[in-house]
PyMOL Python script that loads the backbone (N, CA, C, O; Angstrom):
from pymol import cmd

cmd.read_pdbstr("""\
ATOM      1  N   MET A   1      -1.383  17.559 -14.651  1.00  0.00           N
ATOM      2  CA  MET A   1      -0.336  17.488 -13.785  1.00  0.00           C
ATOM      3  C   MET A   1       0.595  18.790 -13.693  1.00  0.00           C
ATOM      4  O   MET A   1       0.955  19.434 -14.678  1.00  0.00           O
ATOM      5  N   ARG A   2       0.929  19.082 -12.377  1.00  0.00           N
ATOM      6  CA  ARG A   2       1.762  20.251 -12.364  1.00  0.00           C
ATOM      7  C   ARG A   2       3.252  20.028 -12.492  1.00  0.00           C
ATOM      8  O   ARG A   2       3.635  18.867 -12.636  1.00  0.00           O
ATOM      9  N   ASP A   3       4.182  21.063 -12.453  1.00  0.00           N
ATOM     10  CA  ASP A   3       5.458  20.588 -12.439  1.00  0.00           C
ATOM     11  C   ASP A   3       5.838  20.180 -11.079  1.00  0.00           C
ATOM     12  O   ASP A   3       5.088  20.390 -10.126  1.00  0.00           O
ATOM     13  N   GLN A   4       7.054  19.565 -10.951  1.00  0.00           N
ATOM     14  CA  GLN A   4       7.565  18.875  -9.813  1.00  0.00           C
ATOM     15  C   GLN A   4       7.747  20.058  -8.657  1.00  0.00           C
ATOM     16  O   GLN A   4       7.797  21.246  -8.977  1.00  0.00           O
ATOM     17  N   GLN A   5       7.826  19.678  -7.498  1.00  0.00           N
ATOM     18  CA  GLN A   5       7.974  20.776  -6.418  1.00  0.00           C
ATOM     19  C   GLN A   5       9.277  20.422  -5.871  1.00  0.00           C
ATOM     20  O   GLN A   5       9.741  19.283  -5.919  1.00  0.00           O
ATOM     21  N   GLU A   6       9.886  21.488  -5.319  1.00  0.00           N
ATOM     22  CA  GLU A   6      11.323  21.207  -4.652  1.00  0.00           C
ATOM     23  C   GLU A   6      11.100  21.428  -3.178  1.00  0.00           C
ATOM     24  O   GLU A   6      10.290  22.281  -2.816  1.00  0.00           O
ATOM     25  N   TRP A   7      11.777  20.703  -2.308  1.00  0.00           N
ATOM     26  CA  TRP A   7      11.520  20.723  -0.798  1.00  0.00           C
ATOM     27  C   TRP A   7      13.146  20.779  -0.319  1.00  0.00           C
ATOM     28  O   TRP A   7      14.067  20.218  -0.913  1.00  0.00           O
ATOM     29  N   SER A   8      13.251  21.534   0.812  1.00  0.00           N
ATOM     30  CA  SER A   8      14.627  21.234   1.666  1.00  0.00           C
ATOM     31  C   SER A   8      14.249  19.815   2.377  1.00  0.00           C
ATOM     32  O   SER A   8      13.087  19.417   2.465  1.00  0.00           O
ATOM     33  N   ARG A   9      15.205  19.214   2.797  1.00  0.00           N
ATOM     34  CA  ARG A   9      14.941  17.962   3.585  1.00  0.00           C
ATOM     35  C   ARG A   9      14.093  18.209   4.906  1.00  0.00           C
ATOM     36  O   ARG A   9      13.156  17.496   5.265  1.00  0.00           O
ATOM     37  N   GLY A  10      14.543  19.270   5.539  1.00  0.00           N
ATOM     38  CA  GLY A  10      13.902  19.786   6.752  1.00  0.00           C
ATOM     39  C   GLY A  10      12.358  19.886   6.592  1.00  0.00           C
ATOM     40  O   GLY A  10      11.536  19.337   7.327  1.00  0.00           O
ATOM     41  N   ASP A  11      12.072  20.738   5.425  1.00  0.00           N
ATOM     42  CA  ASP A  11      10.754  20.962   5.106  1.00  0.00           C
ATOM     43  C   ASP A  11       9.951  19.751   4.825  1.00  0.00           C
ATOM     44  O   ASP A  11       8.822  19.564   5.278  1.00  0.00           O
ATOM     45  N   ALA A  12      10.653  18.867   3.983  1.00  0.00           N
ATOM     46  CA  ALA A  12       9.959  17.558   3.658  1.00  0.00           C
ATOM     47  C   ALA A  12       9.640  16.699   4.778  1.00  0.00           C
ATOM     48  O   ALA A  12       8.562  16.111   4.868  1.00  0.00           O
ATOM     49  N   GLU A  13      10.626  16.617   5.684  1.00  0.00           N
ATOM     50  CA  GLU A  13      10.419  15.924   6.960  1.00  0.00           C
ATOM     51  C   GLU A  13       9.185  16.382   7.771  1.00  0.00           C
ATOM     52  O   GLU A  13       8.371  15.617   8.289  1.00  0.00           O
ATOM     53  N   GLU A  14       9.154  17.732   7.811  1.00  0.00           N
ATOM     54  CA  GLU A  14       8.091  18.445   8.634  1.00  0.00           C
ATOM     55  C   GLU A  14       6.672  18.141   7.894  1.00  0.00           C
ATOM     56  O   GLU A  14       5.610  18.066   8.511  1.00  0.00           O
ATOM     57  N   ARG A  15       6.801  17.978   6.500  1.00  0.00           N
ATOM     58  CA  ARG A  15       5.466  17.936   5.609  1.00  0.00           C
ATOM     59  C   ARG A  15       5.247  16.829   4.861  1.00  0.00           C
ATOM     60  O   ARG A  15       4.689  16.848   3.764  1.00  0.00           O
ATOM     61  N   ILE A  16       5.772  15.607   5.553  1.00  0.00           N
ATOM     62  CA  ILE A  16       5.847  14.455   4.597  1.00  0.00           C
ATOM     63  C   ILE A  16       4.599  13.901   3.982  1.00  0.00           C
ATOM     64  O   ILE A  16       4.566  13.304   2.905  1.00  0.00           O
ATOM     65  N   ARG A  17       3.492  14.171   4.821  1.00  0.00           N
ATOM     66  CA  ARG A  17       2.276  13.688   4.165  1.00  0.00           C
ATOM     67  C   ARG A  17       1.933  14.522   2.878  1.00  0.00           C
ATOM     68  O   ARG A  17       1.440  13.939   1.913  1.00  0.00           O
ATOM     69  N   GLU A  18       2.200  15.966   2.837  1.00  0.00           N
ATOM     70  CA  GLU A  18       2.048  16.686   1.639  1.00  0.00           C
ATOM     71  C   GLU A  18       3.033  16.251   0.504  1.00  0.00           C
ATOM     72  O   GLU A  18       2.731  16.384  -0.682  1.00  0.00           O
ATOM     73  N   VAL A  19       4.073  15.792   0.867  1.00  0.00           N
ATOM     74  CA  VAL A  19       5.046  15.411  -0.129  1.00  0.00           C
ATOM     75  C   VAL A  19       4.678  14.090  -0.733  1.00  0.00           C
ATOM     76  O   VAL A  19       4.860  13.880  -1.932  1.00  0.00           O
ATOM     77  N   PHE A  20       4.129  13.137   0.129  1.00  0.00           N
ATOM     78  CA  PHE A  20       3.471  12.023  -0.346  1.00  0.00           C
ATOM     79  C   PHE A  20       2.203  12.175  -1.189  1.00  0.00           C
ATOM     80  O   PHE A  20       2.044  11.445  -2.167  1.00  0.00           O
ATOM     81  N   ASN A  21       1.360  13.031  -0.872  1.00  0.00           N
ATOM     82  CA  ASN A  21       0.143  13.203  -1.419  1.00  0.00           C
ATOM     83  C   ASN A  21       0.123  14.051  -2.924  1.00  0.00           C
ATOM     84  O   ASN A  21      -0.722  13.971  -3.817  1.00  0.00           O
ATOM     85  N   SER A  22       1.312  14.854  -2.869  1.00  0.00           N
ATOM     86  CA  SER A  22       1.516  15.435  -4.054  1.00  0.00           C
ATOM     87  C   SER A  22       2.153  14.440  -5.043  1.00  0.00           C
ATOM     88  O   SER A  22       1.844  14.546  -6.230  1.00  0.00           O
ATOM     89  N   ALA A  23       2.851  13.664  -4.729  1.00  0.00           N
ATOM     90  CA  ALA A  23       3.587  12.594  -5.499  1.00  0.00           C
ATOM     91  C   ALA A  23       2.564  11.868  -5.970  1.00  0.00           C
ATOM     92  O   ALA A  23       2.505  11.736  -7.192  1.00  0.00           O
ATOM     93  N   LYS A  24       1.636  11.298  -5.217  1.00  0.00           N
ATOM     94  CA  LYS A  24       0.439  10.527  -5.583  1.00  0.00           C
ATOM     95  C   LYS A  24      -0.358  11.070  -6.625  1.00  0.00           C
ATOM     96  O   LYS A  24      -0.898  10.369  -7.481  1.00  0.00           O
ATOM     97  N   ALA A  25      -0.454  12.506  -6.560  1.00  0.00           N
ATOM     98  CA  ALA A  25      -1.401  13.242  -7.484  1.00  0.00           C
ATOM     99  C   ALA A  25      -0.693  13.437  -8.776  1.00  0.00           C
ATOM    100  O   ALA A  25      -1.193  14.175  -9.625  1.00  0.00           O
ATOM    101  N   GLY A  26       0.556  12.761  -9.009  1.00  0.00           N
ATOM    102  CA  GLY A  26       1.220  12.783 -10.286  1.00  0.00           C
ATOM    103  C   GLY A  26       2.149  14.090 -10.332  1.00  0.00           C
ATOM    104  O   GLY A  26       2.430  14.625 -11.405  1.00  0.00           O
ATOM    105  N   GLU A  27       2.622  14.584  -9.058  1.00  0.00           N
ATOM    106  CA  GLU A  27       3.596  15.592  -9.110  1.00  0.00           C
ATOM    107  C   GLU A  27       4.879  15.067  -8.591  1.00  0.00           C
ATOM    108  O   GLU A  27       4.843  14.650  -7.433  1.00  0.00           O
ATOM    109  N   PRO A  28       6.022  15.007  -9.233  1.00  0.00           N
ATOM    110  CA  PRO A  28       7.138  14.642  -8.653  1.00  0.00           C
ATOM    111  C   PRO A  28       7.695  15.552  -7.596  1.00  0.00           C
ATOM    112  O   PRO A  28       7.512  16.767  -7.662  1.00  0.00           O
ATOM    113  N   GLN A  29       8.342  15.011  -6.665  1.00  0.00           N
ATOM    114  CA  GLN A  29       8.761  15.911  -5.656  1.00  0.00           C
ATOM    115  C   GLN A  29      10.149  15.649  -5.461  1.00  0.00           C
ATOM    116  O   GLN A  29      10.553  14.495  -5.317  1.00  0.00           O
ATOM    117  N   ILE A  30      11.037  16.807  -5.446  1.00  0.00           N
ATOM    118  CA  ILE A  30      12.213  16.786  -5.192  1.00  0.00           C
ATOM    119  C   ILE A  30      12.731  17.199  -3.873  1.00  0.00           C
ATOM    120  O   ILE A  30      12.385  18.290  -3.420  1.00  0.00           O
ATOM    121  N   VAL A  31      13.527  16.427  -3.217  1.00  0.00           N
ATOM    122  CA  VAL A  31      13.971  16.749  -1.789  1.00  0.00           C
ATOM    123  C   VAL A  31      15.517  16.793  -1.895  1.00  0.00           C
ATOM    124  O   VAL A  31      16.341  15.902  -2.104  1.00  0.00           O
ATOM    125  N   ARG A  32      15.642  18.177  -1.672  1.00  0.00           N
ATOM    126  CA  ARG A  32      17.382  18.450  -1.624  1.00  0.00           C
ATOM    127  C   ARG A  32      17.991  18.197  -0.369  1.00  0.00           C
ATOM    128  O   ARG A  32      17.463  18.646   0.648  1.00  0.00           O
ATOM    129  N   ASP A  33      19.036  17.533  -0.312  1.00  0.00           N
ATOM    130  CA  ASP A  33      19.882  17.132   0.835  1.00  0.00           C
ATOM    131  C   ASP A  33      21.163  17.603   0.440  1.00  0.00           C
ATOM    132  O   ASP A  33      21.413  17.956  -0.713  1.00  0.00           O
ATOM    133  N   SER A  34      22.075  17.615   1.491  1.00  0.00           N
ATOM    134  CA  SER A  34      23.497  17.957   1.389  1.00  0.00           C
ATOM    135  C   SER A  34      24.149  16.892   0.343  1.00  0.00           C
ATOM    136  O   SER A  34      24.023  15.712   0.669  1.00  0.00           O
ATOM    137  N   GLY A  35      24.759  17.141  -0.745  1.00  0.00           N
ATOM    138  CA  GLY A  35      25.458  16.210  -1.668  1.00  0.00           C
ATOM    139  C   GLY A  35      24.426  15.778  -2.693  1.00  0.00           C
ATOM    140  O   GLY A  35      24.895  15.119  -3.621  1.00  0.00           O
ATOM    141  N   GLY A  36      23.192  15.995  -2.723  1.00  0.00           N
ATOM    142  CA  GLY A  36      22.303  15.491  -3.612  1.00  0.00           C
ATOM    143  C   GLY A  36      20.928  15.858  -3.396  1.00  0.00           C
ATOM    144  O   GLY A  36      20.480  16.773  -2.704  1.00  0.00           O
ATOM    145  N   LYS A  37      20.233  14.867  -4.207  1.00  0.00           N
ATOM    146  CA  LYS A  37      18.777  15.172  -3.925  1.00  0.00           C
ATOM    147  C   LYS A  37      17.964  13.831  -4.053  1.00  0.00           C
ATOM    148  O   LYS A  37      18.566  12.857  -4.506  1.00  0.00           O
ATOM    149  N   PHE A  38      16.683  13.707  -3.700  1.00  0.00           N
ATOM    150  CA  PHE A  38      15.861  12.578  -3.800  1.00  0.00           C
ATOM    151  C   PHE A  38      14.603  13.069  -4.597  1.00  0.00           C
ATOM    152  O   PHE A  38      14.079  14.178  -4.493  1.00  0.00           O
ATOM    153  N   GLU A  39      14.249  12.122  -5.343  1.00  0.00           N
ATOM    154  CA  GLU A  39      13.127  12.327  -6.204  1.00  0.00           C
ATOM    155  C   GLU A  39      11.881  11.300  -5.788  1.00  0.00           C
ATOM    156  O   GLU A  39      11.880  10.083  -5.967  1.00  0.00           O
ATOM    157  N   VAL A  40      10.922  12.021  -5.245  1.00  0.00           N
ATOM    158  CA  VAL A  40       9.766  11.030  -4.711  1.00  0.00           C
ATOM    159  C   VAL A  40       8.668  11.009  -5.988  1.00  0.00           C
ATOM    160  O   VAL A  40       8.331  12.042  -6.567  1.00  0.00           O
ATOM    161  N   ARG A  41       8.198   9.762  -6.312  1.00  0.00           N
ATOM    162  CA  ARG A  41       7.199   9.640  -7.364  1.00  0.00           C
ATOM    163  C   ARG A  41       6.366   8.519  -6.795  1.00  0.00           C
ATOM    164  O   ARG A  41       6.822   7.743  -5.955  1.00  0.00           O
ATOM    165  N   PHE A  42       5.137   8.446  -7.268  1.00  0.00           N
ATOM    166  CA  PHE A  42       4.174   7.532  -6.812  1.00  0.00           C
ATOM    167  C   PHE A  42       4.022   6.667  -7.979  1.00  0.00           C
ATOM    168  O   PHE A  42       3.765   7.225  -9.046  1.00  0.00           O
ATOM    169  N   VAL A  43       4.143   5.343  -7.951  1.00  0.00           N
ATOM    170  CA  VAL A  43       3.989   4.270  -8.982  1.00  0.00           C
ATOM    171  C   VAL A  43       2.931   3.374  -8.511  1.00  0.00           C
ATOM    172  O   VAL A  43       3.138   2.621  -7.559  1.00  0.00           O
ATOM    173  N   ALA A  44       1.783   3.413  -9.139  1.00  0.00           N
ATOM    174  CA  ALA A  44       0.690   2.615  -8.766  1.00  0.00           C
ATOM    175  C   ALA A  44       0.944   1.086  -8.939  1.00  0.00           C
ATOM    176  O   ALA A  44       1.599   0.604  -9.863  1.00  0.00           O
ATOM    177  N   ASP A  45       0.386   0.433  -8.004  1.00  0.00           N
ATOM    178  CA  ASP A  45       0.466  -1.205  -7.978  1.00  0.00           C
ATOM    179  C   ASP A  45      -0.475  -1.557  -8.909  1.00  0.00           C
ATOM    180  O   ASP A  45      -1.674  -1.314  -8.775  1.00  0.00           O
ATOM    181  N   ASP A  46       0.154  -2.277 -10.111  1.00  0.00           N
ATOM    182  CA  ASP A  46      -0.819  -2.786 -11.330  1.00  0.00           C
ATOM    183  C   ASP A  46      -1.281  -4.188 -10.869  1.00  0.00           C
ATOM    184  O   ASP A  46      -2.036  -4.803 -11.622  1.00  0.00           O
ATOM    185  N   GLY A  47      -0.914  -4.721  -9.757  1.00  0.00           N
ATOM    186  CA  GLY A  47      -1.419  -6.078  -9.381  1.00  0.00           C
ATOM    187  C   GLY A  47      -0.728  -7.249 -10.061  1.00  0.00           C
ATOM    188  O   GLY A  47      -1.031  -8.432  -9.902  1.00  0.00           O
ATOM    189  N   ALA A  48       0.360  -6.713 -10.934  1.00  0.00           N
ATOM    190  CA  ALA A  48       1.192  -7.894 -11.488  1.00  0.00           C
ATOM    191  C   ALA A  48       2.025  -8.393 -10.500  1.00  0.00           C
ATOM    192  O   ALA A  48       2.424  -7.696  -9.568  1.00  0.00           O
ATOM    193  N   GLU A  49       2.335  -9.667 -10.665  1.00  0.00           N
ATOM    194  CA  GLU A  49       3.090 -10.505  -9.751  1.00  0.00           C
ATOM    195  C   GLU A  49       4.693 -10.129  -9.901  1.00  0.00           C
ATOM    196  O   GLU A  49       5.179 -10.207 -11.029  1.00  0.00           O
ATOM    197  N   THR A  50       5.407  -9.781  -8.949  1.00  0.00           N
ATOM    198  CA  THR A  50       6.787  -9.552  -9.089  1.00  0.00           C
ATOM    199  C   THR A  50       7.670 -10.725  -9.474  1.00  0.00           C
ATOM    200  O   THR A  50       7.258 -11.839  -9.147  1.00  0.00           O
ATOM    201  N   LEU A  51       8.825 -10.636 -10.120  1.00  0.00           N
ATOM    202  CA  LEU A  51       9.659 -11.793 -10.246  1.00  0.00           C
ATOM    203  C   LEU A  51       9.958 -12.637  -8.914  1.00  0.00           C
ATOM    204  O   LEU A  51      10.014 -13.866  -8.894  1.00  0.00           O
ATOM    205  N   GLY A  52      10.132 -11.840  -7.856  1.00  0.00           N
ATOM    206  CA  GLY A  52      10.337 -12.527  -6.539  1.00  0.00           C
ATOM    207  C   GLY A  52       9.259 -13.455  -6.192  1.00  0.00           C
ATOM    208  O   GLY A  52       9.473 -14.604  -5.806  1.00  0.00           O
ATOM    209  N   GLN A  53       7.904 -12.851  -6.359  1.00  0.00           N
ATOM    210  CA  GLN A  53       6.718 -13.632  -5.874  1.00  0.00           C
ATOM    211  C   GLN A  53       6.550 -14.950  -6.965  1.00  0.00           C
ATOM    212  O   GLN A  53       6.160 -16.060  -6.603  1.00  0.00           O
ATOM    213  N   TYR A  54       6.825 -14.692  -7.996  1.00  0.00           N
ATOM    214  CA  TYR A  54       6.797 -15.862  -9.084  1.00  0.00           C
ATOM    215  C   TYR A  54       7.753 -16.846  -8.613  1.00  0.00           C
ATOM    216  O   TYR A  54       7.355 -18.010  -8.554  1.00  0.00           O
ATOM    217  N   LEU A  55       9.037 -16.565  -8.241  1.00  0.00           N
ATOM    218  CA  LEU A  55      10.009 -17.512  -8.128  1.00  0.00           C
ATOM    219  C   LEU A  55       9.682 -18.279  -6.791  1.00  0.00           C
ATOM    220  O   LEU A  55       9.827 -19.498  -6.701  1.00  0.00           O
ATOM    221  N   ALA A  56       9.179 -17.393  -5.638  1.00  0.00           N
ATOM    222  CA  ALA A  56       9.004 -18.114  -4.533  1.00  0.00           C
ATOM    223  C   ALA A  56       7.757 -19.043  -4.414  1.00  0.00           C
ATOM    224  O   ALA A  56       7.645 -19.876  -3.515  1.00  0.00           O
ATOM    225  N   ARG A  57       6.886 -18.847  -5.332  1.00  0.00           N
ATOM    226  CA  ARG A  57       5.643 -19.834  -5.485  1.00  0.00           C
ATOM    227  C   ARG A  57       6.293 -21.026  -6.461  1.00  0.00           C
ATOM    228  O   ARG A  57       5.474 -21.912  -6.707  1.00  0.00           O
ATOM    229  N   GLY A  58       7.432 -21.190  -6.982  1.00  0.00           N
ATOM    230  CA  GLY A  58       7.697 -22.343  -7.698  1.00  0.00           C
ATOM    231  C   GLY A  58       7.661 -22.203  -9.167  1.00  0.00           C
ATOM    232  O   GLY A  58       8.089 -23.127  -9.859  1.00  0.00           O
ATOM    233  N   GLY A  59       7.233 -21.235  -9.653  1.00  0.00           N
ATOM    234  CA  GLY A  59       7.144 -21.001 -11.064  1.00  0.00           C
ATOM    235  C   GLY A  59       6.033 -21.831 -11.662  1.00  0.00           C
ATOM    236  O   GLY A  59       5.094 -22.247 -10.984  1.00  0.00           O
ATOM    237  N   PRO A  60       6.181 -22.076 -13.053  1.00  0.00           N
ATOM    238  CA  PRO A  60       5.059 -22.752 -13.654  1.00  0.00           C
ATOM    239  C   PRO A  60       4.867 -24.087 -13.219  1.00  0.00           C
ATOM    240  O   PRO A  60       5.900 -24.627 -12.824  1.00  0.00           O
ATOM    241  N   ASP A  61       3.821 -24.780 -13.180  1.00  0.00           N
ATOM    242  CA  ASP A  61       3.506 -26.226 -13.011  1.00  0.00           C
ATOM    243  C   ASP A  61       3.881 -26.879 -14.132  1.00  0.00           C
ATOM    244  O   ASP A  61       3.598 -26.388 -15.224  1.00  0.00           O
ATOM    245  N   GLU A  62       4.608 -28.142 -14.036  1.00  0.00           N
ATOM    246  CA  GLU A  62       4.997 -28.896 -15.111  1.00  0.00           C
ATOM    247  C   GLU A  62       4.149 -30.114 -15.155  1.00  0.00           C
ATOM    248  O   GLU A  62       3.998 -30.602 -14.035  1.00  0.00           O
ATOM    249  N   ASP A  63       3.576 -30.723 -16.074  1.00  0.00           N
ATOM    250  CA  ASP A  63       2.659 -31.887 -16.045  1.00  0.00           C
ATOM    251  C   ASP A  63       3.565 -33.038 -16.279  1.00  0.00           C
ATOM    252  O   ASP A  63       3.112 -34.182 -16.315  1.00  0.00           O
TER     253      ASP A  63
END
""", "prot")
cmd.dss("prot")
cmd.show_as("cartoon", "prot")
cmd.util.cbc("prot")
cmd.orient("prot")
């Protein structure tokens, strides 16, 4: 994994695929904006059910 890369907001908007692909490759991407910054990271879906999904289906069955 390489170090994070920094982008201006304009550059990131023009090269958004590169920003996302680099983040997915494990390289955090920093996008500088007026007043702050965004950090773009890829988090793999582990297939686990979210709390919202769990509650939406009614939780555990009671016998």
